[in-house]
MARVO-353703 format. One record per atom (N, C-alpha, C, CB): residue in three letters; x, y, z; atom name. Coordinates in steps of 0.02 Angstrom, whole numbers, always signed. Glycine has a CB too. Example, Ala and Ser with C-alpha at 12.3 -4.5 7.8 and 13.67 -1.06 7.14 Angstrom:
BEGIN
+-----+--------+--------+--------+------+
! res !     c1 !     c2 !     c3 ! atom !
+-----+--------+--------+--------+------+
! ALA !   +660 !   -284 !   +390 !    N !
! ALA !   +615 !   -225 !   +390 !   CA !
! ALA !   +660 !   -165 !   +390 !    C !
! ALA !   +565 !   -224 !   +452 !   CB !
! SER !   +642 !   -112 !   +354 !    N !
! SER !   +684 !    -53 !   +357 !   CA !
! SER !   +645 !     +2 !   +394 !    C !
! SER !   +704 !    -30 !   +286 !   CB !
+-----+--------+--------+--------+------+
//
This chain:
BEGIN
+-----+--------+--------+--------+------+
! res !     c1 !     c2 !     c3 ! atom !
+-----+--------+--------+--------+------+
! MET !   -912 !   -838 !   +236 !    N !
! MET !   -969 !   -811 !   +271 !   CA !
! MET !   -971 !   -842 !   +341 !    C !
! MET !  -1034 !   -824 !   +232 !   CB !
! LEU !   -984 !   -799 !   +389 !    N !
! LEU !   -988 !   -821 !   +458 !   CA !
! LEU !  -1061 !   -821 !   +479 !    C !
! LEU !   -946 !   -776 !   +504 !   CB !
! GLY !  -1082 !   -876 !   +506 !    N !
! GLY !  -1151 !   -882 !   +526 !   CA !
! GLY !  -1160 !   -885 !   +601 !    C !
! GLY !  -1182 !   -941 !   +495 !   CB !
! GLN !  -1221 !   -902 !   +621 !    N !
! GLN !  -1239 !   -904 !   +691 !   CA !
! GLN !  -1197 !   -956 !   +729 !    C !
! GLN !  -1313 !   -920 !   +698 !   CB !
! ASN !  -1182 !  -1012 !   +698 !    N !
! ASN !  -1142 !  -1063 !   +733 !   CA !
! ASN !  -1073 !  -1036 !   +751 !    C !
! ASN !  -1135 !  -1126 !   +689 !   CB !
! PHE !  -1043 !   -996 !   +707 !    N !
! PHE !   -978 !   -967 !   +720 !   CA !
! PHE !   -981 !   -924 !   +783 !    C !
! PHE !   -953 !   -926 !   +660 !   CB !
! TYR !  -1031 !   -882 !   +787 !    N !
! TYR !  -1037 !   -837 !   +844 !   CA !
! TYR !  -1055 !   -874 !   +908 !    C !
! TYR !  -1090 !   -783 !   +830 !   CB !
! SER !  -1091 !   -929 !   +901 !    N !
! SER !  -1104 !   -971 !   +960 !   CA !
! SER !  -1039 !  -1002 !   +985 !    C !
! SER !  -1156 !  -1026 !   +942 !   CB !
! ALA !   -998 !  -1027 !   +940 !    N !
! ALA !   -934 !  -1056 !   +960 !   CA !
! ALA !   -890 !  -1003 !   +993 !    C !
! ALA !   -898 !  -1087 !   +899 !   CB !
! ARG !   -891 !   -942 !   +967 !    N !
! ARG !   -850 !   -888 !   +995 !   CA !
! ARG !   -875 !   -867 !  +1064 !    C !
! ARG !   -850 !   -828 !   +949 !   CB !
! SER !   -939 !   -878 !  +1078 !    N !
! SER !   -964 !   -860 !  +1145 !   CA !
! SER !   -935 !   -906 !  +1198 !    C !
! SER !  -1042 !   -863 !  +1146 !   CB !
! TYR !   -915 !   -965 !  +1178 !    N !
! TYR !   -883 !  -1013 !  +1224 !   CA !
! TYR !   -809 !   -997 !  +1231 !    C !
! TYR !   -893 !  -1085 !  +1199 !   CB !
! ASN !   -776 !   -983 !  +1175 !    N !
! ASN !   -705 !   -968 !  +1174 !   CA !
! ASN !   -695 !   -912 !  +1122 !    C !
! ASN !   -661 !  -1033 !  +1156 !   CB !
! PRO !   -670 !   -853 !  +1142 !    N !
! PRO !   -667 !   -796 !  +1097 !   CA !
! PRO !   -616 !   -800 !  +1041 !    C !
! PRO !   -655 !   -735 !  +1136 !   CB !
! SER !   -580 !   -855 !  +1036 !    N !
! SER !   -530 !   -863 !   +983 !   CA !
! SER !   -564 !   -874 !   +916 !    C !
! SER !   -482 !   -922 !  +1000 !   CB !
! TYR !   -546 !   -832 !   +867 !    N !
! TYR !   -573 !   -841 !   +800 !   CA !
! TYR !   -550 !   -908 !   +771 !    C !
! TYR !   -551 !   -783 !   +754 !   CB !
! ASN !   -487 !   -926 !   +784 !    N !
! ASN !   -462 !   -990 !   +758 !   CA !
! ASN !   -500 !  -1049 !   +786 !    C !
! ASN !   -387 !   -996 !   +773 !   CB !
! TYR !   -513 !  -1047 !   +851 !    N !
! TYR !   -551 !  -1101 !   +883 !   CA !
! TYR !   -620 !  -1106 !   +851 !    C !
! TYR !   -558 !  -1089 !   +960 !   CB !
! ALA !   -655 !  -1050 !   +847 !    N !
! ALA !   -723 !  -1050 !   +820 !   CA !
! ALA !   -724 !  -1074 !   +748 !    C !
! ALA !   -754 !   -981 !   +825 !   CB !
! GLN !   -676 !  -1049 !   +708 !    N !
! GLN !   -675 !  -1069 !   +638 !   CA !
! GLN !   -660 !  -1143 !   +631 !    C !
! GLN !   -622 !  -1028 !   +600 !   CB !
! ALA !   -613 !  -1169 !   +670 !    N !
! ALA !   -597 !  -1240 !   +667 !   CA !
! ALA !   -657 !  -1283 !   +688 !    C !
! ALA !   -536 !  -1256 !   +710 !   CB !
! LEU !   -690 !  -1263 !   +742 !    N !
! LEU !   -747 !  -1301 !   +767 !   CA !
! LEU !   -804 !  -1302 !   +716 !    C !
! LEU !   -771 !  -1271 !   +833 !   CB !
! VAL !   -820 !  -1245 !   +689 !    N !
! VAL !   -875 !  -1241 !   +640 !   CA !
! VAL !   -856 !  -1278 !   +576 !    C !
! VAL !   -892 !  -1167 !   +625 !   CB !
! HIS !   -793 !  -1272 !   +556 !    N !
! HIS !   -771 !  -1308 !   +496 !   CA !
! HIS !   -775 !  -1384 !   +507 !    C !
! HIS !   -698 !  -1288 !   +477 !   CB !
! LEU !   -757 !  -1407 !   +567 !    N !
! LEU !   -763 !  -1478 !   +582 !   CA !
! LEU !   -836 !  -1500 !   +574 !    C !
! LEU !   -739 !  -1492 !   +654 !   CB !
! GLY !   -882 !  -1460 !   +600 !    N !
! GLY !   -953 !  -1476 !   +591 !   CA !
! GLY !   -972 !  -1479 !   +517 !    C !
! GLY !   -995 !  -1425 !   +627 !   CB !
! ASP !   -947 !  -1432 !   +478 !    N !
! ASP !   -960 !  -1432 !   +406 !   CA !
! ASP !   -934 !  -1495 !   +373 !    C !
! ASP !   -930 !  -1370 !   +373 !   CB !
! ARG !   -874 !  -1516 !   +393 !    N !
! ARG !   -843 !  -1576 !   +363 !   CA !
! ARG !   -882 !  -1638 !   +382 !    C !
! ARG !   -770 !  -1582 !   +386 !   CB !
! ILE !   -904 !  -1642 !   +445 !    N !
! ILE !   -944 !  -1699 !   +467 !   CA !
! ILE !  -1009 !  -1703 !   +426 !    C !
! ILE !   -960 !  -1695 !   +543 !   CB !
! ARG !  -1037 !  -1644 !   +411 !    N !
! ARG !  -1098 !  -1640 !   +371 !   CA !
! ARG !  -1086 !  -1661 !   +299 !    C !
! ARG !  -1127 !  -1570 !   +374 !   CB !
! GLY !  -1022 !  -1661 !   +278 !    N !
! GLY !  -1006 !  -1682 !   +209 !   CA !
! GLY !   -981 !  -1626 !   +165 !    C !
! GLY !  -1066 !  -1712 !   +178 !   CB !
! ASP !   -975 !  -1566 !   +192 !    N !
! ASP !   -948 !  -1510 !   +153 !   CA !
! ASP !   -874 !  -1521 !   +140 !    C !
! ASP !   -960 !  -1443 !   +188 !   CB !
! GLY !   -848 !  -1484 !    +92 !    N !
! GLY !   -778 !  -1491 !    +72 !   CA !
! GLY !   -729 !  -1454 !   +117 !    C !
! GLY !   -769 !  -1468 !     +2 !   CB !
! PRO !   -665 !  -1459 !   +100 !    N !
! PRO !   -613 !  -1424 !   +139 !   CA !
! PRO !   -615 !  -1349 !   +127 !    C !
! PRO !   -544 !  -1452 !   +121 !   CB !
! PHE !   -574 !  -1313 !   +164 !    N !
! PHE !   -568 !  -1241 !   +153 !   CA !
! PHE !   -550 !  -1229 !    +80 !    C !
! PHE !   -515 !  -1210 !   +200 !   CB !
! ILE !   -578 !  -1177 !    +52 !    N !
! ILE !   -563 !  -1159 !    -17 !   CA !
! ILE !   -492 !  -1131 !    -21 !    C !
! ILE !   -614 !  -1107 !    -44 !   CB !
! GLN !   -474 !  -1094 !    +30 !    N !
! GLN !   -408 !  -1063 !    +33 !   CA !
! GLN !   -373 !  -1091 !    +95 !    C !
! GLN !   -412 !   -984 !    +36 !   CB !
! GLN !   -307 !  -1101 !    +91 !    N !
! GLN !   -270 !  -1127 !   +148 !   CA !
! GLN !   -280 !  -1083 !   +209 !    C !
! GLN !   -196 !  -1133 !   +131 !   CB !
! PHE !   -284 !  -1114 !   +266 !    N !
! PHE !   -287 !  -1076 !   +329 !   CA !
! PHE !   -222 !  -1039 !   +336 !    C !
! PHE !   -301 !  -1124 !   +391 !   CB !
! PRO !   -224 !   -973 !   +349 !    N !
! PRO !   -163 !   -934 !   +349 !   CA !
! PRO !   -115 !   -956 !   +405 !    C !
! PRO !   -179 !   -860 !   +357 !   CB !
! GLY !    -51 !   -956 !   +388 !    N !
! GLY !     +0 !   -970 !   +439 !   CA !
! GLY !     +0 !   -914 !   +489 !    C !
! GLY !    +70 !   -979 !   +406 !   CB !
! GLY !     +2 !   -931 !   +550 !    N !
! GLY !     -4 !   -880 !   +602 !   CA !
! GLY !    +63 !   -861 !   +631 !    C !
! GLY !    -49 !   -904 !   +657 !   CB !
! GLU !    +60 !   -810 !   +672 !    N !
! GLU !   +118 !   -789 !   +709 !   CA !
! GLU !   +127 !   -838 !   +767 !    C !
! GLU !   +111 !   -716 !   +735 !   CB !
! ARG !   +184 !   -834 !   +798 !    N !
! ARG !   +194 !   -875 !   +857 !   CA !
! ARG !   +146 !   -851 !   +912 !    C !
! ARG !   +268 !   -872 !   +882 !   CB !
! THR !   +131 !   -895 !   +957 !    N !
! THR !    +87 !   -878 !  +1013 !   CA !
! THR !   +125 !   -835 !  +1063 !    C !
! THR !    +59 !   -942 !  +1047 !   CB !
! LEU !    +94 !   -783 !  +1086 !    N !
! LEU !   +125 !   -739 !  +1135 !   CA !
! LEU !   +127 !   -773 !  +1204 !    C !
! LEU !    +88 !   -673 !  +1139 !   CB !
! THR !   +176 !   -754 !  +1243 !    N !
! THR !   +179 !   -778 !  +1312 !   CA !
! THR !   +129 !   -739 !  +1354 !    C !
! THR !   +251 !   -770 !  +1341 !   CB !
! VAL !   +116 !   -763 !  +1413 !    N !
! VAL !    +71 !   -727 !  +1459 !   CA !
! VAL !    +99 !   -658 !  +1474 !    C !
! VAL !    +61 !   -768 !  +1525 !   CB !
! ALA !   +164 !   -654 !  +1484 !    N !
! ALA !   +196 !   -589 !  +1498 !   CA !
! ALA !   +187 !   -541 !  +1440 !    C !
! ALA !   +271 !   -598 !  +1514 !   CB !
! GLU !   +192 !   -566 !  +1378 !    N !
! GLU !   +183 !   -523 !  +1319 !   CA !
! GLU !   +110 !   -500 !  +1314 !    C !
! GLU !   +204 !   -560 !  +1255 !   CB !
! LEU !    +63 !   -545 !  +1328 !    N !
! LEU !     -7 !   -525 !  +1327 !   CA !
! LEU !    -21 !   -473 !  +1380 !    C !
! LEU !    -52 !   -587 !  +1337 !   CB !
! GLN !     +8 !   -481 !  +1438 !    N !
! GLN !     +0 !   -431 !  +1491 !   CA !
! GLN !    +30 !   -364 !  +1469 !    C !
! GLN !    +32 !   -454 !  +1556 !   CB !
! GLU !    +86 !   -366 !  +1434 !    N !
! GLU !   +117 !   -305 !  +1409 !   CA !
! GLU !    +70 !   -270 !  +1359 !    C !
! GLU !   +185 !   -320 !  +1376 !   CB !
! ILE !    +41 !   -308 !  +1315 !    N !
! ILE !     -8 !   -280 !  +1267 !   CA !
! ILE !    -64 !   -247 !  +1305 !    C !
! ILE !    -35 !   -334 !  +1219 !   CB !
! GLN !    -92 !   -282 !  +1354 !    N !
! GLN !   -148 !   -255 !  +1392 !   CA !
! GLN !   -127 !   -191 !  +1430 !    C !
! GLN !   -174 !   -307 !  +1442 !   CB !
! GLN !    -69 !   -192 !  +1459 !    N !
! GLN !    -46 !   -133 !  +1496 !   CA !
! GLN !    -35 !    -74 !  +1449 !    C !
! GLN !    +19 !   -149 !  +1533 !   CB !
! ARG !     -3 !    -86 !  +1393 !    N !
! ARG !     +9 !    -32 !  +1345 !   CA !
! ARG !    -56 !     -4 !  +1317 !    C !
! ARG !    +55 !    -56 !  +1288 !   CB !
! LEU !   -103 !    -49 !  +1300 !    N !
! LEU !   -167 !    -26 !  +1274 !   CA !
! LEU !   -204 !    +15 !  +1327 !    C !
! LEU !   -210 !    -86 !  +1253 !   CB !
! THR !   -203 !     -8 !  +1389 !    N !
! THR !   -237 !    +27 !  +1443 !   CA !
! THR !   -207 !    +97 !  +1452 !    C !
! THR !   -231 !    -12 !  +1508 !   CB !
! LYS !   -141 !   +102 !  +1449 !    N !
! LYS !   -108 !   +168 !  +1456 !   CA !
! LYS !   -127 !   +215 !  +1399 !    C !
! LYS !    -32 !   +159 !  +1457 !   CB !
! LEU !   -142 !   +186 !  +1341 !    N !
! LEU !   -162 !   +226 !  +1283 !   CA !
! LEU !   -237 !   +242 !  +1282 !    C !
! LEU !   -143 !   +191 !  +1219 !   CB !
! GLY !   -273 !   +217 !  +1332 !    N !
! GLY !   -344 !   +232 !  +1337 !   CA !
! GLY !   -390 !   +180 !  +1308 !    C !
! GLY !   -357 !   +296 !  +1305 !   CB !
! PHE !   -364 !   +122 !  +1290 !    N !
! PHE !   -404 !    +68 !  +1263 !   CA !
! PHE !   -419 !    +19 !  +1321 !    C !
! PHE !   -368 !    +31 !  +1203 !   CB !
! ASP !   -482 !    +13 !  +1340 !    N !
! ASP !   -501 !    -28 !  +1397 !   CA !
! ASP !   -498 !   -101 !  +1379 !    C !
! ASP !   -571 !     -9 !  +1422 !   CB !
! THR !   -452 !   -138 !  +1410 !    N !
! THR !   -446 !   -210 !  +1397 !   CA !
! THR !   -484 !   -251 !  +1447 !    C !
! THR !   -373 !   -230 !  +1398 !   CB !
! GLY !   -509 !   -219 !  +1500 !    N !
! GLY !   -545 !   -255 !  +1551 !   CA !
! GLY !   -499 !   -288 !  +1602 !    C !
! GLY !   -588 !   -307 !  +1520 !   CB !
! GLY !   -435 !   -270 !  +1601 !    N !
! GLY !   -388 !   -298 !  +1649 !   CA !
! GLY !   -323 !   -317 !  +1615 !    C !
! GLY !   -417 !   -358 !  +1684 !   CB !
! THR !   -274 !   -334 !  +1656 !    N !
! THR !   -208 !   -352 !  +1630 !   CA !
! THR !   -188 !   -421 !  +1657 !    C !
! THR !   -155 !   -299 !  +1649 !   CB !
! ASP !   -230 !   -470 !  +1643 !    N !
! ASP !   -219 !   -537 !  +1669 !   CA !
! ASP !   -182 !   -584 !  +1622 !    C !
! ASP !   -285 !   -567 !  +1686 !   CB !
! GLY !   -166 !   -560 !  +1562 !    N !
! GLY !   -131 !   -602 !  +1514 !   CA !
! GLY !   -175 !   -652 !  +1478 !    C !
! GLY !    -76 !   -639 !  +1548 !   CB !
! ARG !   -240 !   -644 !  +1486 !    N !
! ARG !   -289 !   -688 !  +1452 !   CA !
! ARG !   -325 !   -647 !  +1398 !    C !
! ARG !   -340 !   -718 !  +1502 !   CB !
! VAL !   -338 !   -678 !  +1343 !    N !
! VAL !   -370 !   -644 !  +1287 !   CA !
! VAL !   -446 !   -654 !  +1291 !    C !
! VAL !   -343 !   -668 !  +1219 !   CB !
! GLY !   -480 !   -604 !  +1318 !    N !
! GLY !   -552 !   -606 !  +1322 !   CA !
! GLY !   -581 !   -555 !  +1274 !    C !
! GLY !   -576 !   -593 !  +1393 !   CB !
! SER !   -646 !   -546 !  +1278 !    N !
! SER !   -680 !   -501 !  +1231 !   CA !
! SER !   -658 !   -429 !  +1241 !    C !
! SER !   -755 !   -506 !  +1239 !   CB !
! GLY !   -643 !   -408 !  +1303 !    N !
! GLY !   -620 !   -340 !  +1315 !   CA !
! GLY !   -553 !   -326 !  +1281 !    C !
! GLY !   -614 !   -326 !  +1389 !   CB !
! THR !   -508 !   -374 !  +1287 !    N !
! THR !   -442 !   -366 !  +1255 !   CA !
! THR !   -450 !   -365 !  +1179 !    C !
! THR !   -395 !   -424 !  +1276 !   CB !
! MET !   -492 !   -410 !  +1153 !    N !
! MET !   -500 !   -412 !  +1080 !   CA !
! MET !   -531 !   -347 !  +1054 !    C !
! MET !   -544 !   -471 !  +1061 !   CB !
! ARG !   -580 !   -319 !  +1090 !    N !
! ARG !   -609 !   -255 !  +1069 !   CA !
! ARG !   -557 !   -199 !  +1070 !    C !
! ARG !   -669 !   -236 !  +1115 !   CB !
! ALA !   -517 !   -198 !  +1123 !    N !
! ALA !   -465 !   -147 !  +1130 !   CA !
! ALA !   -414 !   -153 !  +1074 !    C !
! ALA !   -431 !   -151 !  +1198 !   CB !
! VAL !   -393 !   -214 !  +1060 !    N !
! VAL !   -344 !   -226 !  +1006 !   CA !
! VAL !   -373 !   -204 !   +939 !    C !
! VAL !   -323 !   -300 !  +1004 !   CB !
! ARG !   -436 !   -222 !   +926 !    N !
! ARG !   -468 !   -203 !   +863 !   CA !
! ARG !   -470 !   -127 !   +855 !    C !
! ARG !   -539 !   -233 !   +859 !   CB !
! LYS !   -489 !    -92 !   +908 !    N !
! LYS !   -491 !    -19 !   +905 !   CA !
! LYS !   -422 !    +10 !   +893 !    C !
! LYS !   -521 !     +9 !   +969 !   CB !
! PHE !   -372 !    -18 !   +926 !    N !
! PHE !   -303 !     +4 !   +916 !   CA !
! PHE !   -282 !     -8 !   +843 !    C !
! PHE !   -255 !    -31 !   +964 !   CB !
! GLN !   -295 !    -68 !   +818 !    N !
! GLN !   -277 !    -84 !   +749 !   CA !
! GLN !   -309 !    -36 !   +700 !    C !
! GLN !   -297 !   -156 !   +732 !   CB !
! GLN !   -372 !    -20 !   +711 !    N !
! GLN !   -407 !    +27 !   +668 !   CA !
! GLN !   -376 !    +96 !   +672 !    C !
! GLN !   -481 !    +30 !   +686 !   CB !
! GLN !   -359 !   +118 !   +732 !    N !
! GLN !   -332 !   +185 !   +742 !   CA !
! GLN !   -264 !   +194 !   +708 !    C !
! GLN !   -325 !   +200 !   +816 !   CB !
! VAL !   -222 !   +142 !   +711 !    N !
! VAL !   -154 !   +148 !   +683 !   CA !
! VAL !   -149 !   +120 !   +612 !    C !
! VAL !   -104 !   +114 !   +728 !   CB !
! GLY !   -203 !    +93 !   +586 !    N !
! GLY !   -203 !    +68 !   +517 !   CA !
! GLY !   -172 !     -1 !   +508 !    C !
! GLY !   -168 !   +115 !   +474 !   CB !
! LEU !   -173 !    -42 !   +560 !    N !
! LEU !   -149 !   -111 !   +553 !   CA !
! LEU !   -204 !   -152 !   +520 !    C !
! LEU !   -129 !   -141 !   +622 !   CB !
! ASP !   -185 !   -189 !   +468 !    N !
! ASP !   -233 !   -228 !   +431 !   CA !
! ASP !   -214 !   -301 !   +434 !    C !
! ASP !   -236 !   -204 !   +358 !   CB !
! PRO !   -258 !   -346 !   +449 !    N !
! PRO !   -329 !   -334 !   +462 !   CA !
! PRO !   -340 !   -313 !   +535 !    C !
! PRO !   -369 !   -396 !   +446 !   CB !
! ALA !   -392 !   -275 !   +545 !    N !
! ALA !   -412 !   -255 !   +613 !   CA !
! ALA !   -457 !   -309 !   +641 !    C !
! ALA !   -448 !   -184 !   +613 !   CB !
! ASP !   -425 !   -365 !   +661 !    N !
! ASP !   -462 !   -424 !   +681 !   CA !
! ASP !   -466 !   -434 !   +756 !    C !
! ASP !   -432 !   -484 !   +650 !   CB !
! GLY !   -433 !   -391 !   +794 !    N !
! GLY !   -435 !   -398 !   +867 !   CA !
! GLY !   -387 !   -450 !   +894 !    C !
! GLY !   -503 !   -414 !   +889 !   CB !
! TYR !   -345 !   -477 !   +851 !    N !
! TYR !   -298 !   -529 !   +872 !   CA !
! TYR !   -235 !   -497 !   +902 !    C !
! TYR !   -279 !   -575 !   +813 !   CB !
! PRO !   -221 !   -510 !   +966 !    N !
! PRO !   -162 !   -480 !   +997 !   CA !
! PRO !    -99 !   -521 !   +984 !    C !
! PRO !   -173 !   -473 !  +1072 !   CB !
! GLY !    -71 !   -511 !   +926 !    N !
! GLY !    -12 !   -550 !   +906 !   CA !
! GLY !    +52 !   -509 !   +908 !    C !
! GLY !    -22 !   -578 !   +838 !   CB !
! VAL !   +104 !   -538 !   +879 !    N !
! VAL !   +170 !   -507 !   +879 !   CA !
! VAL !   +168 !   -439 !   +843 !    C !
! VAL !   +220 !   -554 !   +844 !   CB !
! LYS !   +131 !   -434 !   +788 !    N !
! LYS !   +128 !   -371 !   +752 !   CA !
! LYS !    +98 !   -315 !   +795 !    C !
! LYS !    +86 !   -379 !   +688 !   CB !
! VAL !    +47 !   -331 !   +833 !    N !
! VAL !    +16 !   -282 !   +877 !   CA !
! VAL !    +65 !   -261 !   +932 !    C !
! VAL !    -50 !   -310 !   +908 !   CB !
! LEU !    +99 !   -310 !   +961 !    N !
! LEU !   +146 !   -294 !  +1014 !   CA !
! LEU !   +203 !   -251 !   +988 !    C !
! LEU !   +175 !   -359 !  +1045 !   CB !
! THR !   +228 !   -267 !   +929 !    N !
! THR !   +282 !   -227 !   +899 !   CA !
! THR !   +259 !   -156 !   +887 !    C !
! THR !   +305 !   -258 !   +833 !   CB !
! ARG !   +198 !   -148 !   +861 !    N !
! ARG !   +171 !    -81 !   +848 !   CA !
! ARG !   +160 !    -43 !   +912 !    C !
! ARG !   +105 !    -86 !   +808 !   CB !
! LEU !   +137 !    -76 !   +964 !    N !
! LEU !   +128 !    -43 !  +1029 !   CA !
! LEU !   +194 !    -19 !  +1057 !    C !
! LEU !    +93 !    -90 !  +1078 !   CB !
! ARG !   +246 !    -59 !  +1049 !    N !
! ARG !   +313 !    -41 !  +1073 !   CA !
! ARG !   +341 !    +20 !  +1036 !    C !
! ARG !   +360 !    -99 !  +1066 !   CB !
! GLN !   +320 !    +29 !   +974 !    N !
! GLN !   +342 !    +86 !   +935 !   CA !
! GLN !   +306 !   +150 !   +956 !    C !
! GLN !   +330 !    +74 !   +861 !   CB !
! GLY !   +249 !   +143 !   +989 !    N !
! GLY !   +209 !   +200 !  +1010 !   CA !
! GLY !   +163 !   +224 !   +955 !    C !
! GLY !   +254 !   +257 !  +1031 !   CB !
! LEU !   +120 !   +271 !   +973 !    N !
! LEU !    +72 !   +298 !   +924 !   CA !
! LEU !   +110 !   +344 !   +879 !    C !
! LEU !    +12 !   +335 !   +957 !   CB !
+-----+--------+--------+--------+------+
//
């Protein structure tokens, strides 16, 4: 369950991983236990050029990323989420990773 603290943390940094880690740290300091399920292994981090490519490809497809600066902000995350939903990528979490880039390269 995600609460108000999670969304507050995301307002500072839009990364779900950052917000989840920060809120979990607070929970642990409070005395709560560890994650019930292991934190999922992630994809490798994209380069700035790859993030710009995602933004450019999404923009060409009509998904507004708010720019092509290679930074993952709320506009990029919204655009990625909409793209994921449209093409059936699961989960539609707005994370611009390798799977999203590969799918964008394949085209709609």
